[in-house]
N, C-alpha and C positions, 0 to 999 in steps of 0.2 A: 657581524661587526664587534659586539660585544667581547665572543671569543674570542678577536684579536687581538683587542685591549687589553685583557685580560694576559697576552701571553708576552706583554713589558713592552709593547710597541709606543704606543701615547704617550707624547710628548717628547720624543724622540727627535732624530734631524737624519734626512737621508743626503748625500751628496751623492747627483747622478749626473752621469756625463752621458751626451747624445739624448739626451729631458724634451727637446723638440717635439717629437711625432715620436710612430713605430713603437715599439717591447721599448721606451726607456721612459714617452710619455705614460704608459703603462704598468710601468711601475711605478709613475710618481703618484698614478691617482690610486691602485690600489693602495699604497704605501697610505697617501691621505686618508681616505678612507676607514685606516685601523688605526688615526690619529698623529701622524706626521707631520713634521713641518719639511720642506721642500726646498733644495736648494739645487736647481736646473741649467746645468751649465751643455751648451749648444755650440760648435762653429756657425752655426746658422748660415752658412754661404755655402758656395761652391766650389770641388777640389776639382783643378781641373779636366785631372784624368777619370773621373766618374761619369759614367752616361748618362745617369735620370739626374733630373732635378731633388739635389737634397734638400733638409730644411731649410724654413728662411728667418727672418728675427720676427713673423708675422705668426710662424705653427712657434714661435718658444715664447709667443707673448701670448696664443690659446693654452698653450699647456700652465700656463700662470691660472689664468680664468677659470679653465677647467678644477685645477687644483684651488682656487680660492671659495668656489662653488661646494666645494666638502667644507670649508671652514677651517681648513686651513691657512699658513701663509707659504707662499713660495718666492723666492728670491731665482729671481732671472739671470744667470752670468751666460755672456758672450765670451765663448777660449775657445780655442785650439787647442788640443790634447797634445799635440806634438809637441807644439810648446813648451815645456816644464817651467819656464817663469813667468808663463800665462794663468796656466795651472794651480801653481805659488799664490798669485795672488787673487784666487779664485778663492782656492783655499783661505787665505786671510779673509775676504769680504765675509764668507761663511761665517768665521768664527765673532767676526764684526758685529753679525747680524742679529745671530741665534746664541753665542756663545761655547759651541759644539757642535760635532760633528759625529752621531753614532754610528750611523749607516754608509758604506759606501758603495753605489753602486756602479761597476769601471763595462759599461755598456757602451759605449761609441763603437759606431762598427760601419765598414762599407766595404760594397763589395764590387770589385772591378770587373766588368769582361769584357772579350774582344774575340770579333769570329775574323777567319781567316788568320793571315801570317802577320806578328809585330815586327817589326825593326826590333834592331837590340836595343834603341834607344827609347824606344814604348816600351817594351818590356821593363826595363829598368824604372822607367816614371813610375810603372805601376807597380812593380816590385816595391819602390821607396816610400810609394803614400800608402798602401797598406800596411805597411811592416811599421811607418809611423808611426798610422792609425792603432789600430789595433795590437800592435806587443812596445813599441814605445809611450807609445798615449797610453797605456793600460799601466806600464811602469807607473810613468811621470802618475798618472793619478794616486797610487798609489804610495809611492814618493809622498808626496805635497799632503794627504791627510792623514797616514798614517801617524803620526806621530802629535796629531790632534787627539786622535781615540786613544793613543798611548798616557800624553798627558790629564784628558778627561778620567782616566783612575776607573773608567765605569765598564771597560772593555769596551765589545762590539762586534761589529761584522764588517766582510767586505767582501762582496761576491762579484766572481770578472764572467762575463758572460762570452762561452766559446761556443763552441757550433760539435755537430755531431761530427763537421771535414777536423775537427780537431783529436778526436778519437779514429775515425777510419781511415781519415787521409780521402782529398781528392783533389785529381787534377788533371788541367785539360792539354798543359804546356806554355800556356801563357805567364807571364808575369803579376799580373792583379789573381790568377785561380794560384800561383804560385803563391804569393804572401797571406792571402786568405787562412790557406791551408798552414800554412810555415807559422804563420801566427798564433792561427785560435790551437795549435800543437802549445805552442810556446807560453802561454800563460797559465800553462798545466802548469810546469815546469816553478813560474813565478808564481805561481797560488800554493804549489809543496811548500818553498822556498820561504814564503813569509807568513804562513803557517807553522813555520815551526819557530821561527822566529817572533812572530807576534803572539802567540799561545799563552808561554808567561803571565804574559796583559790579560788575560782574560780575552780577544781578540780574535773570532775566526774568519777562517778563510777556505773559499769554496769557488769551484765552478759550474755553470750552468752550461749543458750542452744539446741545444732547441736544434731538428731540424728545420726546415724551409716555417719560418715565420712568414704569415698574411699582414707584410705592412712594404710602406711608401720603397724599400729595399729589394724587394721580392717583386713584389705585384707595377709594375713598371713595362710600357711594350719592349723596354732595351735586354729584358732578360728574357722575356720569353719570347726575344727571337735567338737568343743565344742558347737556352734551354731546346728549343727545336731541334730534335735531332741530338739531343746529348745527355740524353736520360740514363745512359750504359753507364756517361763519367758523374754522375750525382747523385743516382742513387746505386749506392756501394751497399745496401741488401734492401730486400724488403722489408717492408713497414709488418712488423704482426697482428698492429691492429685496424681497423676501418678509416684512418685518418690520413687524409692526403694532404693535407696542410695545414698547419697551427695558426690557433688564435693566439694575439699576444698577451692576453691575461693567461694562456694557459704555462707560458714563461712565468706570470708578474704573480701567479700560487702558490708556484715550488718559491721562489724569492722570499714572499712572506713569512711560507715557512722555515728559510734557510736562515731568516733573521729575526726572528722571533726565537721567545725562549724558549717556544717545544722546542728546537733543534739545537739547546743549552752545547749537547757533548759533541754536535756533529762539527766535524771540519778535517781540512785537507782532500774533501773531498772530489770527486768528477760527476756530478747529475745530470744525467739524459734525463731531457725530455721531449720522446722519440717518437712515438708509440711503436718502440721496439728494434728501429733502425739498427739501434748498435749492439744488440741482444748476438751474442756469439755461436 
């Protein structure tokens, strides 16, 4: 912890989407242990096209309690990343509460799976929600927070959660998986564009690309049913390390480095955390 705090994290404020559970909660706790206050944003509601149970307000409250156990402040905000005005209000609340934002983690994501034939309307609905959360939602998040970092005048770091699917591609013909892969590719373009736009302000922008992570988005009966018989589609390349699934802390550790002064010269990169899945 002392080493992390020496890397310029203590006293900073992180704005994290999808923070109620899973990777978002893990990132919030890792940053809190390093001395960072947290703005925890989550929809805390169900999206109808998503088959597994999404995070609840109780989950978001638990994230707050866990951050506070680390002696850091945590501001919970219920907001849908697809709604840019809701996200603007969230950014305004963060500034009103903390006076600053230093770190932005555009982490919110969904995985819409389906077995069997989809109607054209079902495919379109899954596509719209997937793109809305994971591409438009990322744009909305960065659009409302980047001006705060710029105005702060102290630089900052933005990390967007992509996926190995954003490097390798992954598709089974359904609207949900098409949206997932397209969005995870699309955020790389956003990242590179914003890295060039914001670099002059000392703001670094990068993406992380995990393989499967042991979170409720993956560890649920609906995904297990979908995955059964689909390994050829999901495992586009074999793992080089004997790791079948990641722990959320594996991603949090990478993000801790990316947002710290230890990575002060690192921007515009796609960082795989994938046991070698994307190695050529």
